[in-house]
OpenMM code with the backbone's topology and positions (N, CA, C; nanometers):
from openmm import Vec3, app, unit

residues = "MET SER GLU ARG SER GLU PHE TRP LEU SER HIS LEU SER ALA ILE GLU ALA GLU GLY ILE THR THR LYS ALA TYR ALA GLU ARG GLU GLY LEU SER ALA GLN ALA LEU TYR GLN TRP ARG LYS ARG ARG VAL ALA GLU ALA ARG PRO ARG ARG THR PRO LEU GLY GLY PHE ALA ALA ILE GLN ILE GLU PRO SER ILE ALA ALA ARG ALA GLY CYS THR VAL VAL ILE ASP SER GLY LEU ARG LEU GLU CYS ALA ALA LEU PRO SER VAL ASP TRP LEU ALA ALA LEU SER ALA ALA LEU ARG GLU ARG GLY ARG".split()
positions = [
    Vec3(-16.0903, 7.1075, 6.9415),
    Vec3(-16.2006, 7.0277, 6.8975),
    Vec3(-16.2099, 6.9061, 6.9880),
    Vec3(-16.3312, 6.8672, 7.0237),
    Vec3(-16.3475, 6.7531, 7.1147),
    Vec3(-16.3269, 6.6227, 7.0418),
    Vec3(-16.3032, 6.5182, 7.1160),
    Vec3(-16.2836, 6.3846, 7.0560),
    Vec3(-16.4074, 6.3428, 6.9817),
    Vec3(-16.5229, 6.3767, 7.0357),
    Vec3(-16.6486, 6.3426, 6.9720),
    Vec3(-16.6605, 6.4092, 6.8342),
    Vec3(-16.6279, 6.5371, 6.8310),
    Vec3(-16.6341, 6.6106, 6.7026),
    Vec3(-16.5359, 6.5507, 6.6033),
    Vec3(-16.4123, 6.5257, 6.6506),
    Vec3(-16.3116, 6.4672, 6.5625),
    Vec3(-16.3581, 6.3319, 6.5054),
    Vec3(-16.4213, 6.2498, 6.5900),
    Vec3(-16.4718, 6.1202, 6.5481),
    Vec3(-16.5683, 6.1331, 6.4309),
    Vec3(-16.6728, 6.2178, 6.4465),
    Vec3(-16.7726, 6.2303, 6.3423),
    Vec3(-16.7183, 6.3024, 6.2197),
    Vec3(-16.6374, 6.4037, 6.2386),
    Vec3(-16.5810, 6.4763, 6.1249),
    Vec3(-16.4858, 6.3913, 6.0424),
    Vec3(-16.4152, 6.2983, 6.1097),
    Vec3(-16.3261, 6.2108, 6.0366),
    Vec3(-16.4072, 6.1137, 5.9488),
    Vec3(-16.5230, 6.0727, 5.9994),
    Vec3(-16.6088, 5.9846, 5.9206),
    Vec3(-16.6700, 6.0619, 5.8015),
    Vec3(-16.7065, 6.1880, 5.8224),
    Vec3(-16.7568, 6.2667, 5.7098),
    Vec3(-16.6502, 6.2878, 5.6041),
    Vec3(-16.5270, 6.3073, 5.6494),
    Vec3(-16.4173, 6.3223, 5.5529),
    Vec3(-16.3924, 6.1932, 5.4747),
    Vec3(-16.4076, 6.0826, 5.5431),
    Vec3(-16.3912, 5.9508, 5.4733),
    Vec3(-16.5004, 5.9315, 5.3713),
    Vec3(-16.6212, 5.9702, 5.4047),
    Vec3(-16.7342, 5.9562, 5.3072),
    Vec3(-16.7027, 6.0370, 5.1831),
    Vec3(-16.6563, 6.1593, 5.2022),
    Vec3(-16.6250, 6.2463, 5.0864),
    Vec3(-16.5097, 6.1890, 5.0067),
    Vec3(-16.4076, 6.1409, 5.0747),
    Vec3(-16.2887, 6.0853, 5.0052),
    Vec3(-16.3243, 5.9607, 4.9254),
    Vec3(-16.4097, 5.8764, 4.9806),
    Vec3(-16.4457, 5.7515, 4.9127),
    Vec3(-16.5504, 5.7732, 4.8053),
    Vec3(-16.6263, 5.8809, 4.8133),
    Vec3(-16.7322, 5.9038, 4.7187),
    Vec3(-16.8487, 5.8068, 4.7340),
    Vec3(-16.8675, 5.7638, 4.8531),
    Vec3(-16.9734, 5.6658, 4.8867),
    Vec3(-17.0905, 5.7421, 4.9465),
    Vec3(-17.2093, 5.6806, 4.9391),
    Vec3(-17.3253, 5.7484, 4.9997),
    Vec3(-17.3117, 5.7379, 5.1526),
    Vec3(-17.3731, 5.8346, 5.2166),
    Vec3(-17.3726, 5.8366, 5.3639),
    Vec3(-17.4361, 5.7140, 5.4211),
    Vec3(-17.5503, 5.6739, 5.3612),
    Vec3(-17.6213, 5.5560, 5.4109),
    Vec3(-17.5389, 5.4302, 5.3967),
    Vec3(-17.4749, 5.4128, 5.2802),
    Vec3(-17.3896, 5.2933, 5.2593),
    Vec3(-17.2711, 5.2908, 5.3567),
    Vec3(-17.2120, 5.4077, 5.3784),
    Vec3(-17.0972, 5.4187, 5.4693),
    Vec3(-17.1413, 5.3839, 5.6113),
    Vec3(-17.2559, 5.4378, 5.6525),
    Vec3(-17.3047, 5.4153, 5.7889),
    Vec3(-17.3331, 5.2678, 5.8109),
    Vec3(-17.3964, 5.2033, 5.7116),
    Vec3(-17.4233, 5.0600, 5.7250),
    Vec3(-17.2941, 4.9780, 5.7339),
    Vec3(-17.1972, 5.0122, 5.6494),
    Vec3(-17.0689, 4.9395, 5.6493),
    Vec3(-16.9921, 4.9574, 5.7795),
    Vec3(-16.9958, 5.0779, 5.8371),
    Vec3(-16.9197, 5.1068, 5.9562),
    Vec3(-16.9998, 5.0873, 6.0875),
    Vec3(-17.1276, 5.0521, 6.0742),
    Vec3(-17.2097, 5.0326, 6.1936),
    Vec3(-17.2428, 5.1599, 6.2650),
    Vec3(-17.2576, 5.2673, 6.1891),
    Vec3(-17.2889, 5.3978, 6.2467),
    Vec3(-17.4312, 5.4409, 6.2132),
    Vec3(-17.4812, 5.5363, 6.2827),
    Vec3(-17.6130, 5.5937, 6.2573),
    Vec3(-17.6035, 5.6898, 6.1388),
    Vec3(-17.6792, 5.6625, 6.0329),
    Vec3(-17.6801, 5.7525, 5.9170),
    Vec3(-17.7366, 5.8879, 5.9607),
    Vec3(-17.8349, 5.8838, 6.0501),
    Vec3(-17.8976, 6.0107, 6.0960),
    Vec3(-17.7942, 6.0980, 6.1683),
    Vec3(-17.7085, 6.0347, 6.2505),
    Vec3(-17.6055, 6.1099, 6.3206),
    Vec3(-17.5068, 6.1711, 6.2219),
    Vec3(-17.4729, 6.0973, 6.1159),
    Vec3(-17.3829, 6.1526, 6.0155),
    Vec3(-17.4454, 6.2703, 5.9441),
    Vec3(-17.5730, 6.2596, 5.9122),
    Vec3(-17.6447, 6.3733, 5.8482),
    Vec3(-17.6465, 6.4937, 5.9387),
    Vec3(-17.6684, 6.4712, 6.0686),
    Vec3(-17.6741, 6.5849, 6.1626),
    Vec3(-17.5366, 6.6500, 6.1748),
    Vec3(-17.4308, 6.5731, 6.1791),
    Vec3(-17.2968, 6.6305, 6.1897),
    Vec3(-17.2618, 6.7064, 6.0629),
    Vec3(-17.3048, 6.6529, 5.9450),
    Vec3(-17.2795, 6.7247, 5.8207),
    Vec3(-17.3554, 6.8593, 5.8203),
    Vec3(-17.4788, 6.8571, 5.8677),
    Vec3(-17.5565, 6.9803, 5.8762),
    Vec3(-17.4880, 7.0804, 5.9666),
    Vec3(-17.4371, 7.0348, 6.0794),
    Vec3(-17.3662, 7.1223, 6.1741),
    Vec3(-17.2408, 7.1819, 6.1098),
    Vec3(-17.1670, 7.0986, 6.0385),
    Vec3(-17.0435, 7.1446, 5.9745),
    Vec3(-17.0754, 7.2521, 5.8671),
    Vec3(-17.1819, 7.2340, 5.7897),
    Vec3(-17.2210, 7.3308, 5.6871),
    Vec3(-17.2639, 7.4616, 5.7558),
    Vec3(-17.3411, 7.4504, 5.8633),
    Vec3(-17.3888, 7.5697, 5.9346),
    Vec3(-17.2709, 7.6496, 5.9934),
    Vec3(-17.1700, 7.5818, 6.0438),
    Vec3(-17.0530, 7.6496, 6.0998),
    Vec3(-16.9696, 7.7174, 5.9943),
    Vec3(-16.9774, 7.6651, 5.8699),
    Vec3(-16.8965, 7.7231, 5.7610),
    Vec3(-16.9606, 7.8450, 5.7012),
    Vec3(-17.0918, 7.8638, 5.7244),
    Vec3(-17.1611, 7.9814, 5.6701),
    Vec3(-17.1079, 8.1093, 5.7362),
    Vec3(-17.1015, 8.2169, 5.6577),
    Vec3(-17.0614, 8.3434, 5.7203),
    Vec3(-17.1614, 8.3886, 5.8254),
    Vec3(-17.1142, 8.4453, 5.9288),
    Vec3(-17.2000, 8.4971, 6.0355),
    Vec3(-17.2649, 8.6255, 5.9916),
    Vec3(-17.3861, 8.6497, 6.0369),
    Vec3(-17.4534, 8.7765, 6.0098),
    Vec3(-17.3865, 8.8878, 6.0919),
    Vec3(-17.3798, 8.9993, 6.0320),
    Vec3(-17.3189, 9.1130, 6.1020),
    Vec3(-17.4227, 9.1787, 6.1915),
    Vec3(-17.3785, 9.2520, 6.2920),
    Vec3(-17.4745, 9.3206, 6.3800),
    Vec3(-17.5423, 9.4330, 6.3043),
    Vec3(-17.6388, 9.4958, 6.3638),
    Vec3(-17.7103, 9.6085, 6.3100),
    Vec3(-17.7859, 9.5724, 6.1800),
    Vec3(-17.8491, 9.4532, 6.1810),
    Vec3(-17.9336, 9.4176, 6.0673),
    Vec3(-17.8589, 9.3990, 5.9367),
    Vec3(-17.7376, 9.3545, 5.9418),
    Vec3(-17.6640, 9.3258, 5.8216),
    Vec3(-17.5613, 9.4303, 5.7861),
    Vec3(-17.5560, 9.5425, 5.8592),
    Vec3(-17.4549, 9.6433, 5.8302),
    Vec3(-17.3272, 9.6031, 5.9028),
    Vec3(-17.2164, 9.6244, 5.8368),
    Vec3(-17.0857, 9.5961, 5.8976),
    Vec3(-17.0239, 9.7253, 5.9426),
    Vec3(-16.9535, 9.7203, 6.0540),
    Vec3(-16.8856, 9.8402, 6.1052),
    Vec3(-16.7699, 9.8761, 6.0141),
    Vec3(-16.7594, 10.0026, 5.9804),
    Vec3(-16.6457, 10.0507, 5.9026),
    Vec3(-16.5903, 10.1739, 5.9685),
    Vec3(-16.4670, 10.2067, 5.9354),
    Vec3(-16.4064, 10.3253, 5.9877),
    Vec3(-16.3569, 10.4103, 5.8688),
    Vec3(-16.3948, 10.5363, 5.8645),
    Vec3(-16.3593, 10.6240, 5.7567),
    Vec3(-16.2835, 10.7413, 5.8128),
    Vec3(-16.1747, 10.7763, 5.7453),
    Vec3(-16.0987, 10.8921, 5.7879),
    Vec3(-16.1846, 11.0182, 5.7861),
    Vec3(-16.1833, 11.0984, 5.8906),
    Vec3(-16.2667, 11.2178, 5.8981),
    Vec3(-16.2501, 11.3104, 5.7765),
    Vec3(-16.1304, 11.3250, 5.7257),
    Vec3(-16.1100, 11.4141, 5.6122),
    Vec3(-16.1808, 11.3614, 5.4866),
    Vec3(-16.1881, 11.2320, 5.4701),
    Vec3(-16.2592, 11.1727, 5.3552),
    Vec3(-16.4086, 11.1855, 5.3743),
    Vec3(-16.4561, 11.1588, 5.4949),
    Vec3(-16.6002, 11.1673, 5.5243),
    Vec3(-16.6531, 11.3072, 5.5018),
    Vec3(-16.5732, 11.4087, 5.5289),
    Vec3(-16.6187, 11.5504, 5.5152),
    Vec3(-16.6473, 11.5849, 5.3712),
    Vec3(-16.5750, 11.5274, 5.2786),
    Vec3(-16.5930, 11.5655, 5.1369),
    Vec3(-16.6603, 11.4601, 5.0524),
    Vec3(-16.6924, 11.3447, 5.1117),
    Vec3(-16.7486, 11.2319, 5.0340),
    Vec3(-16.8995, 11.2210, 5.0558),
    Vec3(-16.9689, 11.1952, 4.9464),
    Vec3(-17.1119, 11.1654, 4.9552),
    Vec3(-17.1274, 11.0157, 4.9821),
    Vec3(-17.2489, 10.9709, 4.9810),
    Vec3(-17.2774, 10.8312, 5.0089),
    Vec3(-17.3970, 10.7872, 4.9305),
    Vec3(-17.3916, 10.6677, 4.8788),
    Vec3(-17.5071, 10.6069, 4.8104),
    Vec3(-17.5446, 10.4807, 4.8859),
    Vec3(-17.6710, 10.4711, 4.9261),
    Vec3(-17.7225, 10.3524, 4.9931),
    Vec3(-17.8145, 10.2869, 4.8916),
    Vec3(-17.7742, 10.1650, 4.8496),
    Vec3(-17.8563, 10.0893, 4.7529),
    Vec3(-17.9336, 9.9817, 4.8283),
    Vec3(-18.0677, 9.9932, 4.8266),
    Vec3(-18.1509, 9.8982, 4.8974),
    Vec3(-18.1789, 9.7774, 4.8084),
    Vec3(-18.2217, 9.8010, 4.6887),
    Vec3(-18.2385, 9.6991, 4.5860),
    Vec3(-18.2388, 9.7716, 4.4523),
    Vec3(-18.2691, 9.6986, 4.3456),
    Vec3(-18.2600, 9.7626, 4.2142),
    Vec3(-18.3567, 9.8767, 4.1964),
    Vec3(-18.4618, 9.8789, 4.2779),
    Vec3(-18.5608, 9.9849, 4.2635),
    Vec3(-18.5475, 10.0990, 4.3625),
    Vec3(-18.4538, 10.0917, 4.4548),
    Vec3(-18.4412, 10.1961, 4.5558),
    Vec3(-18.2946, 10.2282, 4.5840),
    Vec3(-18.2600, 10.3545, 4.5571),
    Vec3(-18.1223, 10.4014, 4.5740),
    Vec3(-18.1287, 10.5377, 4.6398),
    Vec3(-18.0605, 10.5557, 4.7528),
    Vec3(-18.0578, 10.6820, 4.8231),
    Vec3(-17.9240, 10.7470, 4.8052),
    Vec3(-17.9255, 10.8720, 4.7570),
    Vec3(-17.8032, 10.9502, 4.7437),
    Vec3(-17.7971, 11.0474, 4.8607),
    Vec3(-17.6887, 11.0431, 4.9380),
    Vec3(-17.6726, 11.1300, 5.0540),
    Vec3(-17.5529, 11.2211, 5.0332),
    Vec3(-17.5669, 11.3453, 5.0744),
    Vec3(-17.4566, 11.4407, 5.0618),
    Vec3(-17.3423, 11.4087, 5.1572),
    Vec3(-17.3767, 11.3419, 5.2692),
    Vec3(-17.2757, 11.3043, 5.3666),
    Vec3(-17.3129, 11.1666, 5.4190),
    Vec3(-17.2161, 11.1055, 5.4820),
    Vec3(-17.2396, 10.9739, 5.5392),
    Vec3(-17.3438, 10.9810, 5.6520),
    Vec3(-17.4501, 10.8976, 5.6460),
    Vec3(-17.5484, 10.8985, 5.7546),
    Vec3(-17.4910, 10.8337, 5.8791),
    Vec3(-17.5536, 10.8640, 5.9923),
    Vec3(-17.5046, 10.8069, 6.1165),
    Vec3(-17.5409, 10.6586, 6.1253),
    Vec3(-17.4723, 10.5880, 6.2080),
    Vec3(-17.4994, 10.4435, 6.2293),
    Vec3(-17.6402, 10.4233, 6.2797),
    Vec3(-17.6864, 10.5132, 6.3710),
    Vec3(-17.8212, 10.5037, 6.4206),
    Vec3(-17.9262, 10.5170, 6.3110),
    Vec3(-17.9016, 10.6114, 6.2183),
    Vec3(-17.9939, 10.6285, 6.1059),
    Vec3(-17.9962, 10.5044, 6.0192),
    Vec3(-17.8784, 10.4485, 5.9879),
    Vec3(-17.8735, 10.3278, 5.9057),
    Vec3(-17.9426, 10.2095, 5.9746),
    Vec3(-17.9249, 10.1970, 6.1064),
    Vec3(-17.9908, 10.0897, 6.1822),
    Vec3(-18.1421, 10.1064, 6.1771),
    Vec3(-18.1873, 10.2319, 6.1918),
    Vec3(-18.3359, 10.2582, 6.1854),
    Vec3(-18.3881, 10.2284, 6.0477),
    Vec3(-18.3130, 10.2653, 5.9443),
    Vec3(-18.3546, 10.2327, 5.8061),
    Vec3(-18.3637, 10.0846, 5.7866),
    Vec3(-18.2626, 10.0109, 5.8349),
    Vec3(-18.2652, 9.8666, 5.8220),
    Vec3(-18.3864, 9.8061, 5.8905),
    Vec3(-18.4145, 9.8517, 6.0124),
    Vec3(-18.5305, 9.7990, 6.0886),
    Vec3(-18.6620, 9.8276, 6.0149),
    Vec3(-18.6740, 9.9497, 5.9610),
    Vec3(-18.7954, 9.9845, 5.8900),
    Vec3(-18.8153, 9.8999, 5.7626),
    Vec3(-18.7058, 9.8749, 5.6926),
    Vec3(-18.7144, 9.7938, 5.5723),
    Vec3(-18.7471, 9.6466, 5.6069),
    Vec3(-18.6928, 9.5975, 5.7179),
    Vec3(-18.7271, 9.4611, 5.7597),
    Vec3(-18.8772, 9.4506, 5.7887),
    Vec3(-18.9331, 9.5544, 5.8527),
    Vec3(-19.0750, 9.5530, 5.8871),
    Vec3(-19.1605, 9.5524, 5.7609),
    Vec3(-19.1136, 9.6194, 5.6581),
    Vec3(-19.1905, 9.6261, 5.5341),
    Vec3(-19.1633, 9.5074, 5.4431),
    Vec3(-19.0705, 9.4186, 5.4868),
    Vec3(-19.0408, 9.2986, 5.4058),
    Vec3(-18.9492, 9.3201, 5.2869),
    Vec3(-18.8701, 9.4236, 5.2917),
    Vec3(-18.7756, 9.4503, 5.1817),
    Vec3(-18.6449, 9.3875, 5.2066),
] * unit.nanometer
topology = app.Topology()
chain = topology.addChain("A")
for resn in residues:
    res = topology.addResidue(resn, chain)
    for name in ("N", "CA", "C"):
        topology.addAtom(name, app.Element.getBySymbol(name[0]), res)
């Protein structure tokens, strides 16, 4: 972590520890309240889970012997559920995801 990041993140930690408003802390310490808000926003954004590739599908690995005898259920929402006799291909799932995004589902 850079010195700059450490500087701003230490101030954000102090704000939380003291239970003081960001504006009051900034005024007391001679800092820009706007900069503190921006660093807080950055920290929150970095803490969010990253989106998975393929439109939200995560890569999984299934043993071939299990895949041969297992069906699959794809639940889109409470009103749409697809029952498959076998696991669909990744390409098919990606195409389904793209089509649903286009339709706004």
